[in-house]
Structures are given as structure tokens and as C-alpha cells.
C-alpha positions as CSV (number, residue, x, y, z in Angstrom):
1,X,12.0,-2.1,1.1
2,X,8.4,-2.7,0.2
3,X,6.9,-4.2,-3.0
4,X,5.9,-1.4,-5.4
5,X,2.8,-3.4,-6.4
6,X,1.2,-4.6,-3.1
7,X,3.3,-2.9,-0.4
8,X,4.4,-6.1,1.3
9,X,8.0,-6.6,2.4
10,X,10.2,-7.4,-0.7
11,X,11.9,-10.8,-1.1
12,X,15.6,-11.0,-1.9
13,X,14.8,-13.5,-4.7
14,X,12.4,-11.2,-6.5
15,X,13.6,-7.8,-5.3
16,X,12.1,-5.2,-5.4
17,X,8.9,-7.3,-5.5
18,X,7.6,-9.6,-2.8
19,X,6.9,-12.4,-5.2
20,X,7.0,-13.6,-8.7
21,X,3.4,-12.8,-9.0
22,X,3.9,-9.1,-8.3
23,X,6.9,-9.1,-10.6
24,X,4.7,-10.5,-13.4
25,X,2.0,-7.9,-12.7
26,X,4.6,-5.2,-13.1
27,X,5.9,-6.7,-16.3
28,X,2.4,-6.9,-17.6
29,X,1.9,-3.2,-16.9
30,X,5.1,-2.3,-18.9
31,X,4.0,-4.6,-21.8
32,X,0.4,-3.2,-21.7
33,X,1.6,0.4,-21.9
34,X,0.5,1.4,-18.4
35,X,4.1,2.7,-17.8
36,X,5.9,4.8,-20.3
37,X,9.3,6.5,-20.5
38,X,8.9,10.1,-21.5
39,X,10.3,11.2,-24.8
40,X,11.0,14.6,-26.3
41,X,11.4,13.3,-29.8
42,X,9.1,15.3,-32.1
43,X,8.1,12.2,-34.1
44,X,7.0,10.5,-30.8
45,X,4.9,13.6,-29.8
46,X,3.3,13.7,-33.3
47,X,2.4,10.0,-33.1
48,X,1.0,10.4,-29.6
49,X,-1.1,13.3,-30.8
50,X,-2.4,11.3,-33.8
51,X,-3.3,8.4,-31.6
52,X,-5.1,10.6,-29.1
53,X,-7.1,12.2,-31.9
54,X,-8.0,8.8,-33.4
55,X,-9.1,7.6,-30.0
56,X,-11.3,10.7,-29.5
57,X,-12.9,10.1,-32.9
58,X,-13.7,6.5,-32.0
59,X,-15.4,7.7,-28.8
60,X,-18.1,9.9,-30.4
61,X,-21.0,10.7,-28.1
62,X,-24.3,9.0,-29.0
């Protein structure tokens, strides 16, 4: 098995990662919102739509 972050061989102590560093990078991606679990909840969809619209409004062209 290879590390999903860097592709090196995984270590049994930090499996599926090769090191604690790669495990921490992966955790940071989860905490930063880079990864997301899909939801079909209408409230989640509405919130995502509102956030996207707000983001678009903040990025007005000059």
C-alpha cells in the first residue's frame, strides 16, 4: 500500500500513511475543508448555495 499523500510505501505505525507528517497533512486537509463528505440534506445544499453566492459577491471584478 502506498501513502495517499506522497505515494511512498506506507508504514505499519501510521498506516495508510508513510509518516506522521503525511498523516498530519491529511488531517489538516480534513480540518481545512479540502475534503468533504457528500450530503443530500436540503438544508446543507441551501447553505452551500448561500456560501457560494456570498463568495461570488466578495469576488466582484474590478
